[in-house]
Every structure is written in C-alpha cells, then in structure tokens.
C-alpha positions in Angstrom: 0.0 0.0 0.0 2.5 2.6 1.2 6.1 2.9 0.3 7.1 2.8 4.0 8.4 -0.3 5.7 6.2 -2.4 8.0 8.4 -1.4 10.9 7.8 2.3 10.2 4.0 1.6 9.9 4.1 -0.3 13.2 5.8 2.5 15.0 3.2 4.9 13.7 0.4 2.6 14.8 2.0 2.3 18.3 2.3 6.0 18.6 -1.4 6.5 18.1 -2.4 4.0 20.9 -3.2 5.1 24.4 -1.0 3.9 27.3 -3.8 1.7 28.5 -3.7 -0.4 25.3 -3.6 -4.2 25.9 -1.9 -6.8 23.8 -5.4 -7.8 22.6 -6.1 -4.2 21.5 -2.8 -4.1 19.6 -3.4 -7.5 17.9 -6.9 -6.4 16.9 -5.6 -3.2 15.3 -3.0 -5.2 13.4 -5.6 -7.7 12.2 -8.0 -5.0 11.1 -5.2 -3.2 9.2 -4.1 -6.4 7.4 -7.7 -7.2 6.5 -8.3 -3.7 5.0 -5.0 -3.8 3.1 -5.9 -7.3 1.7 -9.3 -6.0 0.6 -7.8 -3.0 -1.1 -5.3 -5.3 -2.9 -8.2 -7.5 -4.0 -10.1 -4.6 -5.2 -7.2 -3.2 -7.2 -6.8 -6.6 -8.8 -10.4 -6.7 -9.8 -11.1 -9.6 -7.5 -14.4 -8.4 -6.1 -18.1 -9.3 -6.5 -20.8 -6.7 -7.0 -23.2 -6.2 -4.1 -26.1 -7.2 -6.3 -24.5 -10.5 -7.0 -23.7 -11.1 -3.3 -27.3 -10.4 -2.4 -28.5 -12.7 -5.1 -26.2 -15.5 -4.0 -27.4 -15.2 -0.4 -31.1 -14.7 -1.2 -31.2 -11.2 0.2 -33.5 -8.5 -1.1 -32.0 -5.6 -3.1 
C-alpha cells in the first residue's frame, strides 16, 4: 500500500495508541489493518463481487 516499511508503519500505529492499550487491543488493530489492506489489494486486482451479485447468492433483497 504505502512505500514505508512495515516497521515504520508499526511505529506509527503504536504512537497512536493510548498507554492503557492491551496486547489484545494491539493485535486487533494489526488484524484490522491487514484485512483492510488485503481487501484493497483484491479490489485493485479486480477480485471483487458486485453487491447485487452477493445479495442474489445469499437470497437477500435488493
């Protein structure tokens, strides 16, 4: 995503967290970031499904 290293990005993430942050909080933030970046990569690669198609597959109304 960005041209900065993972270490630099991790430092920036740590700098934004309050002192009361737990290991679970940190792991959750890392997980969410990874999931978002993977989704963006998939989107950039055209590996997405239109919302209408998802609704159709799961039998949901439009």
